[in-house]
Structures are given as C-alpha cells and as structure tokens.
PATI-194327 format. One record per residue: residue in three letters; x, z negated, y of N, C-alpha, C in turn. Coordinates in pm, whole numbers. Each point is the difference from the previous one (the first is absolute). Example, Ala and Ser with C-alpha at 12.3 -4.5 7.8 and 13.67 -1.06 7.14 Angstrom:
<zagus>
  rest     n.u     n.w     n.v    ca.u    ca.w    ca.v     c.u     c.w     c.v
   ALA    1319    -780    -569     -89       0     119      90       0     120
   SER     -35      72     105      82      -6     119     -77     -73     109
</zagus>
This chain:
<zagus>
  rest     n.u     n.w     n.v    ca.u    ca.w    ca.v     c.u     c.w     c.v
   MET   -1171    3267    3761    -132     -53     -34      16    -116    -100
   TYR     -81    -108      18       5    -114     -90     -50      39    -138
   ASN      77     -32     -98     -37      28    -138      -7    -134     -74
   GLY    -123     -49     -14     -18    -132     -60      55      -9    -141
   ALA     -21     105     -81      47      -1    -138     152      -9      -5
   SER      67      78      85     146      -1       3      54    -135      43
   LEU     -65     -61     100      43    -131      48     -18    -105    -108
   ASP    -114       5     -70     -25     -96    -107     106      13    -109
   ARG      35     125     -31     102      24    -102     136     -54      45
   PHE      32      19     127     126     -51      54       5    -153     -11
   VAL    -110     -65      36      -7    -146      -7      16     -48    -144
   THR     -65      71     -93      11     -38    -142     144      10     -49
   ILE      66     112      31     139      19     -41      90    -106      61
   TYR     -24     -31     130      82    -100      68     -15    -136     -69
   ARG    -123     -35     -33     -24    -130     -64      66      -5    -138
   GLU      -6     111     -76      61       3    -132     152     -16      11
   GLU      60      71      94     145     -10      19      37    -141      45
   ARG     -83     -58      85      26    -134      49      -8    -102    -113
   SER    -100      17     -91     -16     -95    -110     119       6     -94
   VAL      52     120     -27     117      16     -85     121     -68      63
   THR      20      24     130     112     -60      70     -14    -151       4
   ASP    -122     -49      25     -23    -144       4      36     -65    -132
   LEU     -38      61    -114      30     -56    -130     150      -7     -22
   TYR      69     109      24     145       4     -21      71     -99      91
   ASP     -38      -3     126      62     -92      95     -31    -145     -35
   GLY    -124     -24     -48     -37    -135     -40      83     -50    -117
   ILE      24      87     -98      83     -34    -116     141     -36      47
   ARG      55      82      87     136     -24      51       7    -131      77
   GLU    -103     -28      79      -1    -122      80      -7    -124     -90
   SER     -85       5    -102     -11    -113     -93     133     -22     -73
   ALA      59     109     -51     125     -11     -74     111     -55      88
   ALA       5      44     125     102     -48      93     -15    -150      26
   PHE    -125     -45      14     -26    -143      20      52     -81    -118
   ILE     -27      48    -123      42     -73    -120     152      -1     -13
   ARG      64     113      30     146       8      -9      69     -98      94
   LYS     -63     -33     110      59     -98      92       1    -140     -61
   ARG     -87     -24     -99     -11    -132     -62      88     -14    -124
   VAL      33     113     -62      79      -6    -123      74     132     -19
   SER     122      -7     -55      82     121     -15      -8      62    -139
   ILE     -69     -66     -93     -10      51    -138     -76     133      -3
   LYS      53      95     -78     -70     126     -24     -60      -5    -140
   PRO    -131     -18     -11     -61     -14    -133      -4     132     -75
   SER      10      -9    -133     -15     120     -83    -139       7     -62
   PHE     -67    -115     -11    -135      -6     -58     -97     -64      98
   GLY    -118      57       9    -111     -64      67     -93     -56    -106
   ILE     -64    -114      28     -93     -62     -94    -123     -45      78
   VAL    -119      32     -53    -126     -44      61     -69     -94     -98
   LEU     -25    -123      44     -65    -100     -84    -149      -5      30
   GLY     -83      21    -103    -144       6      18     -66    -136       0
   SER    -133       0      -4     -81    -122       9      37    -100    -108
   GLY      42    -121      42      32    -106     -93     131      18     -74
   LEU      79     100      38     121      34     -75     128     -30      78
   GLY      -6    -101      83     114     -31      87     110     -82     -66
   GLY     -12     -30    -131      98     -84     -67     141      54       4
   LEU      15     132       7     133      61       2      79     -45     122
   ALA     -69     -34     108      69     -39     123      95    -116     -24
   ARG     -31     -86     -99      85    -116     -27     131      39     -68
   LYS       7     122     -55     123      45     -66      96      72      95
   ILE     -41      18     123      80      76      96     103     -91      68
   LYS     124      47       6     100     -65      85     -25      51     141
   VAL     -76     -75      75     -54      48     128     108       1     109
   LYS      11     113      66      85      11     119     -83     -16     127
   VAL    -121      54      -2     -89     -14     114    -145      14     -46
   ARG     -87     -78      62    -144       9     -25     -69      19     135
   ILE     -72     112      15     -62      32     128    -151      14     -17
   PRO     -80     -80      69    -147      18      -6     -38     139      51
   TYR     -98      62     -68     -41     135      39     -38       9     149
   GLY     -60    -106      50     -47       1     138     111      13     103
   GLU     125     -26     -41     112      12      92      61     140       1
   ILE     -33      80    -102      61     133     -12     -86     102      73
   PRO      58      78      91     -78     100      74     -76      93     -94
   HIS    -129      18      27     -88      97     -68     -40     -40    -142
   PHE      51    -112     -53     -33     -40    -136    -144     -48      -9
   PRO     -75      44    -102    -136     -53     -20       7    -141     -56
   VAL     -98     -82      32      -3    -139     -44    -124     -22     -86
   SER      16     -65    -115    -111     -22     -91    -107     -89      63
   THR    -126      35     -26    -113     -79      50     -58     -90    -109
   ILE      63      -1    -118     -51     -79    -113      77    -130      -7
   GLU     -62    -109      38      68    -128       3      24     -54    -141
   GLY     122     -52     -20      31     -69    -125      57      86    -110
   LEU     -21     132       5      47      87    -108     133      66      32
   HIS      27      24     127     120      74      38      77     -78     106
   ALA     125     -37     -34      82     -81      91      30      74     130
   GLY      17     132      -9      21      80     120     139      -8      58
   ASN     102       3     -89     139      -3      45      78     117     -57
   LEU      93      53      77      96      98     -49     128     -76     -30
   ILE      44       7    -125     120     -73     -44     109     101     -35
   ILE     119     -27      48     116      83     -35     106     -91     -61
   GLY      51      42    -117      99     -80     -69      47      68    -127
   GLU      24     -80    -104      50      54    -126     -73     -60    -120
   ILE     -21      83    -102     -50     -44    -129      89      62    -107
   SER      60     -83     -85      88      51    -107     108      93      56
   GLY      50     -31     117     106      79      60     -46     126      69
   THR    -131      27      -3     -56     119      65     -54     -37     137
   LYS      39      74     101     -51     -24     136    -142      53      11
   VAL     -90     -86      46    -142      35       1     -65     -34     134
   VAL    -106      75      31     -89     -35     110    -138     -18     -62
   VAL     -59    -117      20    -120     -39     -75    -115     -31      95
   MET    -114      61     -26    -123     -34      71     -70    -112     -76
   GLU      -6    -117      61     -68    -114     -61    -148       7      37
   GLY     -69      94     -66    -140      29      33     -14     134      67
   ARG    -114      66     -25     -28     132      58    -131      -3      77
   VAL     -29     111      69    -132      17      60     -73     109     -79
   HIS    -132       2      12     -83      91     -78     -85      90      89
   TYR     -40     109     -56     -86      96      69    -132     -66      40
   TYR     -55     -86     -86    -130     -60      28       5    -100     116
   GLU     120     -38      44      10     -90     115     -26      71     132
   GLY     -11     133      -7     -27      77     121     119      76      53
   TYR     114     -13     -68     118      75      42     -10     145     -48
   SER      68      89      69       6     139     -44     101      12    -113
   MET      -4     112     -71      97      24    -107     142       2      56
   GLN      17      55     120     133       6      61      51    -141      32
   GLN     -91     -89      39      40    -138      31      38     -79    -124
   ILE     -77      15    -109      30     -81    -118     126      50     -72
   THR      39     123      24     123      52     -61     119      -5      96
   PHE     -24     -43     122     107      -7     100     118     -86     -48
   PRO     -24    -118     -61     114     -80     -47      88      72    -101
   VAL     -59      84     -86      80      77     -96      92      95      75
   ARG     -52      61     106      83      90      82     117     -76      62
   VAL     -27    -122      43     105     -81      61     106     -39    -106
   MET     -45     -34    -120      93     -31    -108      95     118     -25
   ARG     -58     119      -1      83     120     -20      98      17     115
   ALA     -43     -24     122      87      13     117     114    -102      -3
   LEU     -24    -116     -65     103    -103     -11     103      34    -107
   GLY     -30     100     -84      96      43    -101     -51      -2    -142
   ALA    -117     -60     -27     -52      -9    -137     -35     139     -53
   ARG      52      32    -115     -29     129     -62     -91     -15    -123
   SER     -32    -125     -36     -89     -27    -112    -100    -106      43
   LEU    -115      -1     -67    -108     -91      38     -67     -57    -124
   ILE     -17    -132      -1     -76     -67    -105    -131     -48      61
   LEU    -111      48     -54    -132     -39      48     -69     -86    -104
   THR     -62    -110      43     -74     -85     -92    -143     -16      50
   SER     -88     -32     -92    -141     -18      38     -73     -77    -108
   ALA    -114     -58      39     -93     -61     -95    -110     100     -28
   VAL     -39      14    -125     -97     104     -38    -102     -53    -100
   GLY    -113      70      -6     -97     -21    -106      24     104    -108
   SER     -36     -31    -123      27      92    -111    -127      51     -64
   MET     -10     134      -9    -108      63     -77      42      26    -144
   ASN     131     -12     -27      51      22    -134     -25    -127     -83
   PRO     -77       8    -106     -35    -120     -78     120     -67     -66
   HIS     114      71      -8     120     -57     -62      84     -80      99
   PHE     -33       8     130      72     -76     101     -79    -126      33
   VAL      66    -115      -2     -67    -126      28      60     -66     123
   PRO     -75     -90      65      53     -69     118     136     -63     -26
   GLY      91      21      93     136     -50     -13      98     106     -47
   ASP     -50     112     -55      88     108     -46      73      64     118
   ILE     123      44     -27      79      78      96     -11     147     -37
   VAL     -29      84      98     -17     144     -25      98      79      86
   ALA      81      83     -66      85      95      71     -85     123      31
   ILE     -14      33     126     -85     112      39      75     132     -23
   THR     -63      89     -76      64     127     -33     -54     116      83
   ASP    -122     -18      55     -61     108      80    -116     -62      77
   HIS     -62      77      87    -113     -58      74    -106     105      33
   ILE    -117     -51      37    -112      81      47     -46     -60     132
   ASN       1      80     105     -35     -50     134    -149      23      27
   LEU     -78    -109       0    -142       8      36     -28     -79     128
   MET     101     -13      85     -17     -77     122     -66      80     111
   GLY     -11     132     -20     -66      84      99      88      33     120
   ASP     129     -27      -9      91      27     112     140      14     -55
   ASN      92      42      86     138      27     -41      90     -21     122
   PRO     111     -71     -13      85     -26     116      70     124      56
   LEU      -5     111     -74      68     121      47     -93      97      72
   ILE    -128     -35      11     -93      87      72      36       1     147
   GLY      -2     120      58      38      14     140     128      81      12
   PRO      50      17     121     123      78      19     116     -65     -72
   ASN      85      81     -62     115     -52     -75     123      -5      88
   ASP      77    -109     -14     129     -11      69     108      25    -104
   ASP      69     112      11     100      37     -99     115    -100      -6
   ARG      17     -81     104     105    -102      -3     -33    -112     -99
   LEU    -127     -12     -35     -43    -105     -93     -17      51    -143
   GLY     -26     130     -15     -20      55    -133     -65     137       7
   PRO     -12      69    -115     -55     135      -3    -151       3      15
   ARG     -53     113      43    -145      16      17     -75     -21    -131
   PHE      55      54    -111     -69      -8    -129      91     -68    -104
   PRO      10    -132       0      87     -69     -96     -52      13    -143
   ASP      92      18     -93     -35      13    -141     -35    -137     -58
   MET    -106      -6     -80     -43    -126     -60      -2       7    -152
   SER      87      83     -59       3      12    -146      57    -125     -67
   GLU      76     -81      76      56    -125     -53      -5    -107     110
   PRO    -119     -46      35     -10     -97     109      67    -134     -32
   TYR       3     -36    -129      62    -124     -42     118      35     -91
   ASN     119     -40      42     124      46     -63       8     -41    -147
   ARG      16      97     -87       0     -26    -144     120     -83     -43
   LYS     115      25      61     120     -78     -33     -20    -146      36
   TYR     -62     -25     114     -24    -138      42     -96     -70     -95
   ILE    -100      73     -49     -94     -60     -96      73     -40    -127
   SER      89      85     -47      78     -31    -121      90    -120      21
   LEU      63     -11     117      85    -114      30     -82    -129      10
   LEU    -120      10      56     -89    -115       6     -36     -47    -141
   GLU     -32      94     -86     -36     -35    -138     119     -61     -75
   SER     121      46      31     120     -57     -62      19    -145      45
   ALA     -21     -24     130      10    -137      53    -109     -87     -62
   ALA    -119      56     -17    -112     -75     -58      29     -38    -145
   LEU      64      89     -72      36     -27    -140      96    -118      -7
   ASP      99      -1      89      97    -111       4     -68    -132      33
   LEU    -100       6      88     -69    -121      44    -119     -36     -89
   ARG     -29      87     -96    -114     -19     -92    -132      -9      76
   ILE     -12      90      98    -124      10      76     -64     136     -33
   PRO    -117       2     -62     -65     128     -31     -35      76     128
   VAL      28     128       0     -36      88     112     -76     120     -55
   ARG    -115      25      57     -81     115     -40      21     114      98
   ARG     -37     120     -38       1     115      91    -144      37      31
   GLY     -25      41     125    -136      36      35     -11      84     125
   VAL    -115      62      15     -32      82     118     -82     -83      97
   LEU      43      -1     125     -69     -75     105     -97      90      75
   ILE    -118     -53      29     -93      68      90     -21     -95     119
   ALA      -1      55     120     -18     -84     120    -126      40      73
   VAL     -72    -103      47    -122      18      79      19     -71     133
   ALA     -87      32      96      17     -54     134     -30    -149       7
   GLY    -100     -50     -77     -40    -139       9     -76     -27     129
   PRO     -24    -126      37      48    -121     -68     -92     -50    -113
   ASN    -120      58     -16     -87     -44    -109      60      39    -134
   LEU     -28     -81    -100      38      40    -135     -98     105     -50
   GLU      32      61    -113     -72     118     -45    -123     -35     -84
   THR     -91      96      -7    -118     -14     -86      37      37    -143
   ALA     -86     -35     -93      23      35    -140       9     151     -18
   ALA     -87      73      71       2     147     -10     132      56      53
   GLU      51     -59     107     127      47      56     116     -28     -95
   TYR       0    -118     -62     105     -31     -98      -6      98    -117
   ARG    -121      31     -45     -16      92    -112      53     140      38
   PHE     -32      44     120      47     129      50     153       3       7
   MET      60    -105      55     146      -2      17      71       1    -134
   ARG     -57     -69     -97      62       1    -133      -9     139     -61
   ARG    -112      65      19     -19     133     -60      91     106      61
   ILE      40     -17     125      87     101      61     149     -31     -20
   GLY      28    -106     -78     139     -21     -43      72    -120      57
   ALA     -70     -88      71      66    -116      59      -4    -120     -94
   ASP     107     -80       5       6    -124     -77     -28    -122      87
   VAL      50       4     125     -15    -114      90     -42      49     138
   VAL     -64     -92      76     -49      37     132      46    -103     102
   GLY      37      49     120      40     -87     109     -40      61     133
   MET      42     -68     108     -34      44     136     125      24      83
   SER     111      29     -67     127      20      71      94      83     -85
   MET     125       0      36     113      63     -70       7     151      15
   ILE    -111      70     -21       6     147       3      40      56     136
   PRO     -56     -47     113      47      53     129     150     -22      21
   GLU      51    -116     -41     142     -29      15      84      91     -89
   THR     -50      25    -121      70      92     -90       9     139      61
   ILE    -110      49      54      -2     134      60     100      10     114
   SER       2    -100      88      92       2     113     145     -13     -45
   ALA      24     -80    -104     136     -17     -52      51     130     -61
   VAL     -84      66     -80      39     128     -60      24     103     110
   HIS     -85       1     101      17      89     116     136     -21      64
   ALA      47    -127       1     128     -34      63     119      15     -94
   GLY     -26      46    -124     109      22     -94      43    -124     -76
   MET     -85    -103      -4      34    -123     -70     -45       4    -146
   LYS      72     -72     -86     -40     -18    -138     -88    -125      -8
   VAL    -109       9     -75     -99    -108      -1     -17     -58    -139
   LEU      -6    -135      -5     -40     -72    -120    -126     -78      35
   GLY    -107      24     -73    -126     -71      24     -29     -98    -113
   ILE     -24    -127      35     -29    -103    -100    -123     -77      43
   SER     -95     -16     -91    -123     -72      32     -24    -114     -97
   VAL     -69    -103      49     -43    -112     -82    -151       9     -19
   VAL     -45       1    -124    -144       3     -28     -58    -139      28
   THR     -98      -6      90     -61    -129      35    -140     -18     -57
   ASP     -63     110     -42    -133     -12     -57     -33     125     -80
   GLN     -89     -14     -96     -45     113     -80    -126      58      63
   ALA       2     132      19    -113      69      62     -65      90    -105
   LEU     -61     -63     -98     -63      74    -109    -148      15      31
   PRO     -48     123      22    -135      22      52    -113     -53     -88
   ASP      21      -6    -130    -109     -42     -89     -12    -151     -13
   CYS      97     -73      55      -9    -147      -3      56     -56     131
   LEU     -41      64     110      52     -36     131     -59    -132      48
   GLU      90     -87      49     -41    -129      54      34      -7     148
   PRO     -71     -85      77      33     -15     141     146     -40      19
   ALA      63      57     102     142     -28      25      17    -142      53
   ASN     102     -67     -51      37    -134      47     132      14      74
   ILE      -5       9     133     118      27      79     104    -110     -15
   VAL     -43    -125      -6      94    -112     -16      77      15    -131
   LYS     -72      35    -107      64      19    -130      94     120       3
   ILE     -42     108      66      83     121      10     132     -31      69
   ILE      -6     -75     110     121     -34      75      92     -89     -84
   ALA     -60     -94     -74      80     -89     -86      74      79    -108
   ILE     -69      99     -60      64      84    -102     110      85      62
   ALA     -25      50     122     101      80      69     126     -81      24
   LYS     -16    -125      43     116     -86      26      77     -30    -128
   LYS     -73     -23    -109      66     -27    -128      73     125     -48
   GLY     -65     117      14      65     125     -37     117      31      91
   GLY      -9     -44     125     107      23      96     131     -64     -42
   ALA      -8    -114     -72     122     -65     -48      71      89    -101
   LYS     -77      61     -91      59      95     -97      54     122      72
   LEU     -74      45      98      39     119      76     133     -24      71
   ALA      17    -119      57     124     -32      70     120       9     -94
   GLY     -16     -55    -121     107       8     -98      30     143     -42
   LEU    -107      79     -13      18     140     -40      76      81     106
   ILE     -38     -18     126      67      75     107     146     -42      11
   ASP      26    -131     -16     136     -49       0      78      65    -113
   GLY     -62       5    -119      65      62    -114      20     150      17
   PHE    -100      66      59      11     144      25     118      31      92
   LEU      12     -77     107     111      24      94     134     -30     -67
   GLY      -2     -98     -92     121     -28     -76      38     115     -92
   GLU    -101      67     -58      25     117     -86      66     112      78
   LEU     -35      13     129      60     104      82     150     -24      21
</zagus>
C-alpha cells in the first residue's frame, strides 16, 4: 500500500544525503581545478574584506584565478569593492591562498555558498585562516581607522553554515566554540603591531545579515549585549573554519562610529575611503604577523 508519509520521508533523506555529497564533491572539484594551476600547498588562508585589498600587493604571486573560472565558487555582485580573484603565492616566506574579496549573505547566497571558499582553502592544505572586515564601532573608544583584533563574536545573522545534515569528512556535528579566534595568534599580531607602532585594540564582533545599516536602537542593543563592533561578514567563515579544525585570526578596520545618541547618516564613499586607508595598515600588520610566525 502507498504510504505518502514514508515516501516523503525517503525523499527528504535522499535530498539531505545528496546535498552533503554535493558539497564534499564540489569542494574536491574546486581544489583539484586549482591544483592543476599551481603546485604550492598553502599553510594560511586569507580573506580580504571590503576595501581591504591592499595586502594583495605584498604577495609574491604564483597564480591569480578569477572566481568565475573556479568550479562552484560564488562571485561577488558588488561592483568596485571586491576584485574577485583567488591568489596563491607567498608573504614573508609563508605560503598563502588569498581571497581578494568575499561574497556576503545579503547578496542572496546561502551560508554554505559564502563559506564554500574557506572549505576549499582547507582542502588545499591551509590549516589557519586570517579573516578581515570593515566594521562600524559602538565602542566610544574606537575611532575610524582603528585596527581591532577580534576576540569573540555574537551571531545575529539569523542563520548558520552548519545547519543541515553534517558531513563528518568536513568536521564534527557539534564543534566547540570556546576559542573561535586563536589567542596565540592575537598575541603575535599585537607583537607585530608593537614593532610597527600600529595601535591594535581588542573587541567583540557582532554580525547582522544586512545590507541596510542599523538603527540607533539596534546599535544601543548590540552595545548592551557586549559587542564593540558590527559587520555583515566574518562570523560564518569563522564557524566553518573552526568546524574544519582551522585556527582563526580575525582583524577588522573601524570605518565609522555607530554611537546611537549622536548617529549621523552613513556616508558610504567616506566609509570605503577609510577602509582603504586602514587596509594599508592592515597589510603591514598581516605581513608582520606572518613574519612573527
């Protein structure tokens, strides 16, 4: 006898198993494509956020591949902010794979899609990840242009890249998040900053889905629950990296002050200009950090 409920359950299970297999196979296919272009095995992955592409000039480039050429890679829909290239080469003697620009949840991609490049970096051999981003600051002591080492985060994006069936080949079902941002890496970054005479602050990141900026009430709420800075990225990548067993260093550039009692309309042109200026300091810091290693 036909059992509609049983059939529906079978179809659901089949689709879940298929999605897990598709993700794993997609990662392998992307990594295989990249390996055909370059033989370097990177130890660090780096993601460059909005306006923070200055580090790309410090790389001894072995290969630069546009995202659109890599199987299954998401491509940024934001013109002018993200170059959209995967670069493999060396910085300070460290072999790296660098995303020259990222994609965001608000562009319409799923959490699995926006974290897919991190999975590919891990498949290529990277065991550590440096994430960068531009952020607004609710902390009155942080001013535009400041560099912030992220020590912890609060996920208010309403989604998580690990939701759904887990593939044990990629990581455990319940990854521990007691140290999402590696404390040793933060100390090494601060040591490099001291040598370069670049002030670095510590702060908690909160991430929202975007793309609109926040209201005064939302900024006030985020500050009260313990956040120093707010952005629209980094946290999904951190979660996927920790799931994959990678060590993460998160660094953000403050582009604007988000103080609820004196909130002004956002000037995107000014924000991008500050991000680019901060990106120059960030490039030197990452170079110095890798040198400390």
